[in-house]
C-alpha atoms as a printed R data frame, in Angstrom:
   type eleno elety resid chain resno       x       y       z
1  ATOM     1    CA   MET     A     1 -11.386   6.180  -7.243
2  ATOM     2    CA   GLY     A     2 -10.894   4.782  -3.708
3  ATOM     3    CA   SER     A     3 -13.726   2.288  -3.702
4  ATOM     4    CA   GLY     A     4 -13.566   1.243  -7.352
5  ATOM     5    CA   GLY     A     5 -14.989  -2.254  -7.695
6  ATOM     6    CA   GLY     A     6 -12.788  -3.133 -10.669
7  ATOM     7    CA   ALA     A     7  -9.585  -1.950  -9.027
8  ATOM     8    CA   VAL     A     8  -6.610  -4.237  -8.550
9  ATOM     9    CA   ARG     A     9  -6.117  -5.171  -4.906
10 ATOM    10    CA   VAL     A    10  -3.050  -6.427  -3.089
11 ATOM    11    CA   ILE     A    11  -3.092  -8.664  -0.008
12 ATOM    12    CA   HIS     A    12  -0.073  -7.957   2.157
13 ATOM    13    CA   ARG     A    13   1.374  -8.434   5.634
14 ATOM    14    CA   HIS     A    14   1.328  -4.994   7.213
15 ATOM    15    CA   ARG     A    15   2.986  -3.685  10.374
16 ATOM    16    CA   ILE     A    16   1.712  -0.862  12.545
17 ATOM    17    CA   GLY     A    17   4.045  -0.410  15.514
18 ATOM    18    CA   GLU     A    18   4.582  -3.911  16.916
19 ATOM    19    CA   ARG     A    19   1.425  -5.428  15.375
20 ATOM    20    CA   VAL     A    20   1.576  -7.389  12.120
21 ATOM    21    CA   PHE     A    21  -1.614  -8.415  10.332
22 ATOM    22    CA   MET     A    22  -2.969  -9.177   6.869
23 ATOM    23    CA   ARG     A    23  -4.411  -6.229   4.977
24 ATOM    24    CA   VAL     A    24  -6.112  -5.728   1.617
25 ATOM    25    CA   SER     A    25  -5.203  -2.470  -0.137
26 ATOM    26    CA   ARG     A    26  -5.704  -0.915  -3.529
27 ATOM    27    CA   LEU     A    27  -2.705  -1.216  -5.850
28 ATOM    28    CA   THR     A    28  -1.432   1.940  -7.537
29 ATOM    29    CA   TYR     A    29   1.782   3.063  -9.185
30 ATOM    30    CA   VAL     A    30   3.954   5.960  -8.010
31 ATOM    31    CA   GLY     A    31   6.720   6.982 -10.389
32 ATOM    32    CA   GLY     A    32   6.216   3.723 -12.278
33 ATOM    33    CA   GLN     A    33   6.700   1.591  -9.132
34 ATOM    34    CA   PRO     A    34   3.925  -0.432  -7.425
35 ATOM    35    CA   ALA     A    35   2.547   0.829  -4.128
36 ATOM    36    CA   ALA     A    36  -0.234  -0.097  -1.694
37 ATOM    37    CA   VAL     A    37  -2.657   2.709  -0.833
38 ATOM    38    CA   LEU     A    38  -3.144   3.032   2.947
39 ATOM    39    CA   THR     A    39  -5.265   6.190   3.040
40 ATOM    40    CA   TRP     A    40  -7.399   8.191   0.623
41 ATOM    41    CA   LEU     A    41  -7.836  11.945   0.233
42 ATOM    42    CA   HIS     A    42 -11.393  13.093  -0.445
43 ATOM    43    CA   LEU     A    43 -11.255  16.284  -2.485
44 ATOM    44    CA   GLY     A    44 -14.467  17.640  -3.901
45 ATOM    45    CA   GLU     A    45 -16.176  14.748  -5.592
46 ATOM    46    CA   GLY     A    46 -13.052  12.664  -6.127
47 ATOM    47    CA   GLU     A    47 -10.877  10.321  -4.126
48 ATOM    48    CA   PHE     A    48  -7.114  10.270  -4.554
49 ATOM    49    CA   PRO     A    49  -4.364   8.085  -3.016
50 ATOM    50    CA   GLY     A    50  -3.018   9.635   0.187
51 ATOM    51    CA   ILE     A    51  -0.420   7.621   2.074
52 ATOM    52    CA   CYS     A    52   1.110   4.865  -0.048
53 ATOM    53    CA   VAL     A    53   3.827   2.360   0.782
54 ATOM    54    CA   PRO     A    54   6.207   1.050  -1.883
55 ATOM    55    CA   LEU     A    55   6.098  -2.586  -2.955
56 ATOM    56    CA   ASP     A    56   8.914  -4.658  -4.425
57 ATOM    57    CA   GLU     A    57   7.559  -5.700  -7.822
58 ATOM    58    CA   GLY     A    58   9.497  -8.962  -7.609
59 ATOM    59    CA   LEU     A    59   7.444  -9.999  -4.552
60 ATOM    60    CA   LEU     A    60   4.040  -9.554  -6.244
61 ATOM    61    CA   THR     A    61   2.214 -12.624  -7.600
62 ATOM    62    CA   HIS     A    62  -1.310 -13.157  -8.899
63 ATOM    63    CA   ALA     A    63  -3.668 -14.871  -6.449
64 ATOM    64    CA   ALA     A    64  -5.550 -16.417  -9.423
65 ATOM    65    CA   PRO     A    65  -4.540 -16.744 -13.091
66 ATOM    66    CA   ARG     A    66  -6.817 -13.964 -14.383
67 ATOM    67    CA   GLY     A    67  -7.866 -12.330 -11.143
68 ATOM    68    CA   ARG     A    68  -7.551  -8.731 -10.014
69 ATOM    69    CA   VAL     A    69  -5.967  -9.660  -6.677
70 ATOM    70    CA   LEU     A    70  -2.229  -9.854  -6.089
71 ATOM    71    CA   LEU     A    71  -0.350 -11.374  -3.168
72 ATOM    72    CA   TYR     A    72   2.668  -9.557  -1.763
73 ATOM    73    CA   GLY     A    73   5.457 -11.693  -0.320
74 ATOM    74    CA   GLY     A    74   7.040  -8.908   1.720
75 ATOM    75    CA   LEU     A    75   6.083  -6.834   4.742
76 ATOM    76    CA   THR     A    76   4.763  -3.281   4.465
77 ATOM    77    CA   VAL     A    77   5.214  -0.757   7.274
78 ATOM    78    CA   ASP     A    78   2.879   2.117   8.094
79 ATOM    79    CA   PRO     A    79   5.158   5.185   8.227
80 ATOM    80    CA   ARG     A    80   2.740   7.094  10.493
81 ATOM    81    CA   TYR     A    81   3.609   4.836  13.422
82 ATOM    82    CA   GLU     A    82   7.366   4.657  13.020
83 ATOM    83    CA   ARG     A    83   9.564   6.374  15.540
84 ATOM    84    CA   ALA     A    84  11.129   9.492  14.095
85 ATOM    85    CA   GLU     A    85  14.871   9.826  14.540
86 ATOM    86    CA   PRO     A    86  16.267  13.270  15.416
87 ATOM    87    CA   LEU     A    87  18.009  15.083  12.581
88 ATOM    88    CA   GLU     A    88  21.757  15.487  12.837
89 ATOM    89    CA   GLU     A    89  23.023  19.043  12.915
90 ATOM    90    CA   ALA     A    90  25.172  20.050   9.967
């Protein structure tokens, strides 16, 4: 699944910590909403989306009229590198 040649890809600006760069990711849908796959889980003989970041469907456009590559007009953020805030006590 992870390296599928016919898969739809999304080109997006991606931030890890303070660094922002262009990234190509596989497009998937989580709960009916588009998402970019950042990592893959390898279980047995299959690959499954691991960490995904949500995409605003309104910011997705086709790179070519009938192509399988989309451009994302927003910025995605890798949650693994975000500073965790302490939980408030109840």
